C-alpha positions in Angstrom: -7.5 12.3 12.3 -6.8 11.2 8.8 -8.6 8.3 7.0 -8.1 6.5 3.7 -10.9 6.1 1.3 -11.4 2.7 2.8 -12.0 4.3 6.2 -8.7 3.2 7.7 -7.4 5.6 10.4 -3.9 7.0 9.7 -2.0 8.4 12.6 1.7 7.4 12.9 2.8 10.1 10.4 5.7 7.9 9.3 7.7 9.2 6.3 6.1 8.2 3.0 7.6 5.3 1.1 8.7 5.4 -2.5 7.7 2.6 -4.9 11.0 0.7 -4.4 10.6 0.7 -0.6 6.9 -0.3 -0.8 7.7 -3.1 -3.3 10.5 -4.4 -1.1 8.2 -4.4 2.0 5.5 -6.2 0.1 7.9 -8.7 -1.5 6.8 -7.6 -5.0 8.4 -6.1 -8.1 8.2 -2.4 -8.7 6.5 -3.3 -12.0 3.7 -5.0 -10.1 3.0 -1.8 -8.2 3.1 0.2 -11.4 0.6 -2.2 -13.1 -1.7 -2.1 -10.0 -1.7 1.8 -10.2 -2.4 1.7 -13.9 -5.3 -0.7 -13.3 -6.5 1.2 -10.3 -6.5 -1.8 -8.0 -5.1 -3.2 -4.7 -3.2 -0.4 -3.0 -3.8 3.3 -2.5 -1.0 5.6 -3.5 -0.1 9.3 -3.2 0.9 11.4 -6.2 3.0 14.5 -5.4 3.9 16.1 -8.7 5.5 13.3 -10.7 6.5 11.4 -7.5 4.6 8.3 -6.4 4.5 7.6 -2.7 2.9 5.1 -0.4 1.7 5.6 3.2 3.4 3.0 5.4 0.2 2.6 7.4 -1.7 1.7 4.3 1.0 -0.7 3.2 1.0 -2.4 6.6 -2.8 -2.5 6.7 -2.8 -4.1 3.3 -0.4 -6.8 4.6 -2.4 -7.4 7.7 -5.7 -7.7 5.8 -4.2 -10.6 3.9 -3.2 -12.8 6.9 -4.6 -16.3 6.7 -4.4 -19.4 8.9 -5.4 -21.8 6.2 -4.9 -22.1 2.4 -8.7 -22.7 2.1 -9.5 -19.2 3.3 -10.4 -16.7 0.6 
């Protein structure tokens, strides 16, 4: 069983996403993901040589963790 640093269990073994795919799924610009990586915030990524990849399970968990039912929720 694989876990992220945040303790999330990974198990679907989906193919890793490149930064364009991750940005598209998140509705963000690639430059936003690059800035987050540089700042060391928001979303874990995987570095394989010079390639940057994102685990789809981590991207989906990031989206799910931000679900809200009201604008007054933090």
